[in-house]
C-alpha positions in Angstrom: 75.2 16.1 109.9 77.1 12.9 109.4 80.6 12.6 110.7 81.9 12.5 107.1 80.1 15.8 106.4 81.5 17.3 109.5 85.0 16.3 108.6 84.6 17.7 105.1 83.2 20.9 106.4 86.1 21.3 108.9 88.7 20.7 106.1 87.1 23.0 103.7 86.6 25.8 106.2 89.9 25.5 108.1 92.2 23.5 105.9 93.3 19.9 106.4 96.1 20.5 108.9 94.5 23.3 110.9 91.2 21.3 111.1 93.2 18.5 112.8 94.7 20.9 115.2 91.3 22.3 116.1 89.8 18.9 116.6 92.6 17.8 118.9 93.6 20.9 120.8 91.0 23.6 120.7 89.0 23.7 124.0 85.3 24.3 123.5 84.0 25.6 126.8 80.4 25.1 125.8 81.1 21.4 125.2 83.5 21.0 128.1 86.4 19.6 126.0 87.9 19.4 122.5 85.9 18.4 119.5 87.5 14.9 119.5 86.6 14.5 123.2 83.0 15.6 122.4 82.7 13.1 119.5 84.0 10.4 121.8 81.3 11.3 124.4 78.6 11.0 121.6 77.9 14.7 121.1 76.4 15.1 117.6 78.7 16.3 114.9 76.3 19.2 114.1 76.4 20.5 117.7 80.2 20.4 117.6 80.3 22.1 114.2 78.0 24.9 115.5 80.1 25.4 118.6 83.2 25.7 116.5 81.6 28.1 114.1 80.4 30.4 116.9 83.6 30.3 118.8 85.8 30.8 115.7 83.4 33.4 114.2 82.7 31.6 111.0 80.3 33.8 109.0 76.6 32.7 109.1 76.5 32.0 105.4 79.2 29.3 105.8 77.9 27.7 109.0 76.2 24.9 107.1 79.6 23.9 105.8 81.1 24.9 102.5 80.0 22.6 99.7 77.1 21.2 101.8 73.5 21.8 101.0 72.1 24.4 103.5 69.7 22.3 105.6 67.4 25.4 105.9 66.7 25.4 102.1 
């Protein structure tokens, strides 16, 4: 998942404003920091997306990101 795909998935799933809040303020214990901090450390966008989906209980059918091609197809 490219960073641009991650950003688009975040905005489509959570809305533009809330996506920014989640990126900046939501602590992901599995990653030991916020999504922005994880990106700064070089954690792949896909791993961050999956962590957010699990923690925020995004339904399985949307975990590939709305509007994105499901990589399993």
